[in-house]
RODO-2510 file (C-alpha; in nm, 4 decimals, decimal comma):
residues 275
     n   res          X          Y          Z
     1     m     0,0095     0,0030    -0,0038
     2     s     0,1207     0,3437    -0,0789
     3     r     0,2170     0,5996     0,1672
     4     q    -0,0318     0,8569     0,0260
     5     k    -0,3167     0,5710     0,0323
     6     a    -0,2243     0,4837     0,3968
     7     k    -0,2450     0,8544     0,4917
     8     m    -0,5623     0,8882     0,3155
     9     m    -0,7401     0,6044     0,5109
    10     k    -0,6000     0,7009     0,8705
    11     k    -0,8556     0,7146     1,1426
    12     c    -0,9153     0,9892     1,4015
    13     w    -0,7519     0,8409     1,6944
    14     m    -0,9930     1,0106     1,9218
    15     c    -1,3189     0,9105     1,7819
    16     g    -1,2590     0,6832     1,4902
    17     a    -1,3819     0,8847     1,2034
    18     a    -1,1897     0,9678     0,9020
    19     a    -0,8794     1,1611     0,9771
    20     d    -0,8770     1,5023     0,7635
    21     s    -0,6931     1,7256     1,0230
    22     g    -0,3286     1,7509     1,1331
    23     e    -0,2183     1,8875     1,4822
    24     h     0,0529     2,1179     1,5078
    25     k     0,3782     1,9829     1,6889
    26     i     0,4370     2,3172     1,8177
    27     k     0,1100     2,5237     1,8714
    28     k     0,0678     2,7921     1,6033
    29     s    -0,0291     3,0528     1,8901
    30     l     0,3014     2,9528     2,0687
    31     l     0,5160     3,0154     1,7798
    32     v     0,3366     3,3372     1,7346
    33     a     0,3980     3,4413     2,0868
    34     l     0,7836     3,3479     2,0515
    35     h     0,8594     3,4723     1,6842
    36     g     0,5513     3,7009     1,5688
    37     e     0,3093     3,6354     1,2762
    38     g     0,5627     3,5847     1,0308
    39     a     0,6815     3,5446     0,7686
    40     y     1,0210     3,4370     0,9344
    41     r     1,2852     3,6215     0,7113
    42     r     1,6148     3,8001     0,7503
    43     s     1,6454     3,9080     1,1083
    44     n     1,3341     3,7352     1,2162
    45     a     1,4428     3,3933     1,0345
    46     v     1,3460     3,0743     1,2224
    47     s     1,5360     2,7393     1,1544
    48     h     1,3769     2,4050     1,1981
    49     v     1,6043     2,1120     1,2893
    50     k     1,5209     1,7489     1,2672
    51     d     1,7390     1,4604     1,2272
    52     g     2,0309     1,6997     1,1784
    53     q     1,8734     1,8643     0,8921
    54     v     1,8308     2,2425     0,9171
    55     r     1,5447     2,4128     0,6971
    56     s     1,3963     2,7534     0,7111
    57     l     1,0542     2,7902     0,8633
    58     q     0,8453     3,0348     0,6808
    59     g     0,5745     3,1041     0,9143
    60     p     0,3882     2,9604     1,2468
    61     g     0,1520     2,7768     1,0144
    62     s     0,4314     2,5761     0,8294
    63     e     0,3474     2,2112     0,7331
    64     l     0,7057     2,1281     0,8669
    65     i     0,5819     2,1372     1,2068
    66     k     0,2453     1,9569     1,1694
    67     y     0,1574     1,6003     1,2099
    68     t    -0,0011     1,4127     0,9288
    69     n    -0,3748     1,3788     0,9551
    70     c    -0,4349     1,1879     1,2496
    71     l    -0,7591     1,3645     1,3730
    72     c    -1,0768     1,4578     1,2287
    73     s    -1,1757     1,8360     1,1970
    74     a    -1,4602     1,7971     1,4639
    75     c    -1,2292     1,6543     1,7285
    76     n    -0,9461     1,8966     1,6400
    77     n    -1,1442     2,2199     1,6089
    78     h    -1,4366     2,1772     1,8231
    79     q    -1,4208     1,8936     2,0758
    80     s    -1,0504     2,0047     2,1962
    81     q    -1,1113     2,3906     2,1686
    82     p    -1,1265     2,4064     2,5486
    83     f    -0,7938     2,2207     2,5630
    84     d    -0,6122     2,4346     2,3283
    85     h    -0,7391     2,7691     2,5208
    86     a    -0,6253     2,6036     2,8466
    87     y    -0,2565     2,5771     2,6900
    88     d    -0,2721     2,9187     2,5531
    89     k    -0,3321     3,0517     2,9067
    90     f    -0,0780     2,8319     3,0364
    91     f     0,2217     2,9086     2,7928
    92     q     0,1356     3,2928     2,7987
    93     f     0,1569     3,2871     3,1878
    94     v     0,4934     3,0923     3,1814
    95     l     0,6529     3,3262     2,9337
    96     r     0,5200     3,6397     3,1217
    97     r     0,6302     3,5124     3,4771
    98     e     0,9481     3,3401     3,3497
    99     n     1,1818     3,4889     3,6278
   100     e     0,9482     3,4165     3,9106
   101     i     0,8896     3,0513     3,7944
   102     i     1,2617     2,9867     3,7432
   103     d     1,3253     3,1216     4,1004
   104     r     1,0387     2,9544     4,2820
   105     r     1,0010     2,6414     4,0831
   106     v     0,6297     2,6169     4,1349
   107     i     0,3312     2,7170     3,9304
   108     d     0,0147     2,7794     4,0949
   109     f    -0,2702     2,7178     3,8540
   110     s    -0,5005     2,9475     4,0479
   111     d    -0,2671     3,2265     3,9160
   112     v    -0,2915     3,0801     3,5751
   113     y    -0,6861     3,0254     3,5498
   114     g    -0,8099     3,1981     3,8449
   115     e    -1,1009     3,0660     4,0394
   116     d    -1,1568     2,7912     3,7591
   117     f    -0,8079     2,6445     3,8053
   118     e    -0,9568     2,3097     3,8727
   119     l    -1,1107     2,3044     3,5414
   120     g    -0,8224     2,5060     3,3640
   121     q    -0,5432     2,2570     3,4757
   122     r    -0,7804     1,9447     3,3810
   123     n    -0,8070     2,1124     3,0193
   124     l    -0,4322     2,1794     3,0255
   125     y    -0,3797     1,7972     3,0891
   126     k    -0,6317     1,7075     2,8156
   127     y    -0,4437     1,9185     2,5698
   128     l    -0,1109     1,7555     2,6398
   129     v    -0,2824     1,4035     2,6087
   130     k    -0,4089     1,5367     2,2739
   131     l    -0,0660     1,6346     2,1785
   132     f     0,0813     1,2999     2,3037
   133     g    -0,1679     1,1092     2,1053
   134     c    -0,0962     1,2789     1,7845
   135     d     0,2827     1,1847     1,8312
   136     l     0,1957     0,8384     1,8941
   137     s    -0,0398     0,8005     1,6051
   138     s     0,2319     0,9933     1,3810
   139     h     0,4478     0,6753     1,4511
   140     d     0,1594     0,4236     1,3716
   141     l     0,1497     0,3489     1,7347
   142     p    -0,1919     0,2798     1,9322
   143     v    -0,2947     0,5509     2,1565
   144     p    -0,3915     0,3739     2,4966
   145     l    -0,7535     0,3321     2,5722
   146     d    -0,7460     0,5108     2,9214
   147     l    -0,6014     0,8375     2,7134
   148     r    -0,8782     0,8213     2,4478
   149     e    -1,1483     0,7848     2,7373
   150     l    -1,0629     1,0626     2,9660
   151     l    -1,1002     1,3380     2,7219
   152     d    -1,4701     1,3705     2,7716
   153     k    -1,4849     1,3065     3,1493
   154     e    -1,4566     1,5206     3,4607
   155     h    -1,2873     1,2483     3,6662
   156     f    -1,0698     0,9885     3,5384
   157     r    -0,7852     0,7419     3,6336
   158     t    -0,4670     0,7302     3,3877
   159     r    -0,1318     0,5684     3,3743
   160     l     0,0036     0,8806     3,1922
   161     f     0,2325     1,0962     3,4482
   162     i     0,3441     1,4350     3,3471
   163     t     0,6308     1,6254     3,5106
   164     f     0,7827     1,9733     3,4348
   165     a     1,1382     2,0737     3,4655
   166     v     1,3702     2,3795     3,4128
   167     n     1,6307     2,3166     3,1662
   168     e     1,9253     2,4643     3,3668
   169     d     2,1508     2,4794     3,0707
   170     k     1,9376     2,7377     2,9077
   171     l     1,9703     2,9462     3,2071
   172     l     2,3275     3,0147     3,1403
   173     l     2,2213     3,2370     2,8614
   174     r     1,9548     3,3876     3,0668
   175     d     2,0162     3,7492     2,9605
   176     v     1,9374     3,6184     2,6058
   177     k     1,5746     3,5558     2,5152
   178     d     1,5249     3,2028     2,4842
   179     r     1,2587     3,1340     2,1886
   180     s     1,3288     2,7807     2,1282
   181     a     1,0311     2,5364     2,1147
   182     g     1,0178     2,1559     2,0008
   183     i     0,9365     1,7945     2,0903
   184     g     1,1651     1,5209     2,1784
   185     s     1,1938     1,1654     2,0738
   186     l     0,9547     0,9047     2,1401
   187     t     1,0760     0,5924     2,3360
   188     y     0,8507     0,2782     2,3788
   189     l     0,9246    -0,0361     2,5515
   190     p     0,8893    -0,3101     2,4710
   191     a     0,8916    -0,2549     2,1053
   192     d     0,7529    -0,5968     2,0035
   193     a     0,4651    -0,5866     2,2918
   194     g     0,1963    -0,8414     2,1859
   195     v    -0,0916    -0,6390     2,3395
   196     d    -0,1378    -0,2756     2,2491
   197     d    -0,1687    -0,1247     2,6136
   198     e     0,1374    -0,3278     2,7306
   199     r     0,3731    -0,0738     2,5742
   200     s     0,5331     0,1867     2,8070
   201     y     0,5965     0,5195     2,6474
   202     a     0,8476     0,8118     2,7306
   203     w     0,8270     1,1480     2,5376
   204     s     0,8605     1,5230     2,5923
   205     t     0,7849     1,8690     2,4588
   206     y     0,9549     2,2180     2,5510
   207     f     0,9224     2,5935     2,5024
   208     s     1,1935     2,8491     2,6344
   209     f     1,3411     2,7140     2,9568
   210     l     1,0305     2,4610     3,0441
   211     h     1,0382     2,1083     2,9398
   212     i     0,7230     1,8899     2,9762
   213     y     0,7993     1,5011     3,0147
   214     f     0,5324     1,2306     2,9509
   215     w     0,5633     0,8842     3,1233
   216     y     0,3069     0,6236     3,0108
   217     a     0,2933     0,2994     3,2306
   218     m     0,6529     0,3922     3,3516
   219     k     0,7914     0,5545     3,6634
   220     p     0,9807     0,9064     3,5975
   221     t     1,3283     0,8969     3,6420
   222     g     1,5624     1,1688     3,7613
   223     p     1,4814     1,5043     3,9211
   224     l     1,2327     1,6159     3,6695
   225     g     0,9536     1,7360     3,8848
   226     s     0,6588     1,6124     4,0682
   227     i     0,4044     1,3714     3,9157
   228     w     0,0848     1,5471     3,7802
   229     t    -0,2348     1,3762     3,6466
   230     a    -0,4597     1,6863     3,6543
   231     n    -0,4970     1,6158     4,0317
   232     s    -0,3321     1,9298     4,1962
   233     r    -0,3389     2,3235     4,2182
   234     w     0,0277     2,3290     4,2123
   235     i     0,3119     2,1659     4,0103
   236     y     0,6629     2,1455     4,1400
   237     l     0,9312     2,1927     3,8818
   238     g     1,2316     1,9658     3,8795
   239     w     1,5379     2,0494     3,6558
   240     s     1,7626     1,9048     3,3929
   241     r     2,1255     1,9509     3,2533
   242     p     2,1261     1,7598     2,9228
   243     l     2,4661     1,9012     2,8249
   244     s     2,7886     1,7299     2,8926
   245     i     3,0191     1,8971     3,1127
   246     e     3,2472     1,9951     2,8006
   247     q     2,9375     2,1413     2,6273
   248     r     2,8213     2,3398     2,9468
   249     k     3,1788     2,4934     2,9807
   250     e     3,1677     2,5868     2,6141
   251     l     2,8189     2,7389     2,6569
   252     e     2,9436     2,9318     2,9875
   253     k     3,2292     3,0901     2,7678
   254     s     2,9616     3,2140     2,5262
   255     a     2,7443     3,3435     2,7937
   256     a     3,0570     3,5326     2,9334
   257     v     3,1472     3,6840     2,5899
   258     l     2,7737     3,7862     2,5369
   259     q     2,7659     3,9424     2,8810
   260     r     3,0887     4,1492     2,8057
   261     g     2,9127     4,2615     2,5025
   262     r     2,6354     4,3845     2,7049
   263     d     2,8376     4,5707     2,9568
   264     h     3,0400     4,7691     2,6944
   265     v     2,9238     4,8344     2,3191
   266     p     3,1697     5,0816     2,1391
   267     g     2,9586     5,3850     2,0218
   268     e     2,6297     5,2962     2,1961
   269     s     2,4169     5,5807     2,2953
   270     k     2,2707     5,6266     2,6206
   271     g     1,8759     5,6005     2,6940
   272     g     1,8105     5,2194     2,6399
   273     e     1,8695     4,9213     2,4344
   274     g     1,7836     4,8740     2,0719
   275     q     1,5331     4,6460     1,9698
***
């Protein structure tokens, strides 16, 4: 069967209808918040890196950062709209309160969603389930039943743990606005599971300094934050340092050079920084 034909026959993993819609790997509204409306050219150029290949991203709606069709339009645009809005509020809050979050390492959902924080944090969780499900589907892997069933429930039990962590390597360049965003590689074990729901998955997504980790049917490892399953007003952030010692030293050198440039720029006029 051709790849094109298989793509045409794919079903929405949420409801089973024909899949005619593709979810963004990096939410369009997040890219707009980080880089503007586009087009991304010249001084506003944005690079897309995948498997070592670097390509130019033309704008926030680029097909380069969309999954192949794995949802129906009804589920992607109507059913999951409250989930999308909850994520919008969340990343806007994180970007706006970046310094406070990095220092305190905790996020209070009542600060994000107000009095409706219980509903807001539950819809945020469901957005992350939606994104995770699309990544699984893009690898032709089954989305576990408990994830499919919880999307329309107020109370649920699930085997998906989510944790949040600060990438401390990025803090070395804290004076430089970090506008990166992306997704991590998917790991699943065992690869030859005979029953769909016997697999365990690990995955991640990130924007700026904040990395979000997904652990399905497996225990989180390392200091990557407290476990969250849409069951708390607060999330407690862990930390990660993915760079090697040598890479970190090189980054520290770069940070020092950038700082010296900020401290003294020949010919710079007084009155503020240029934009």
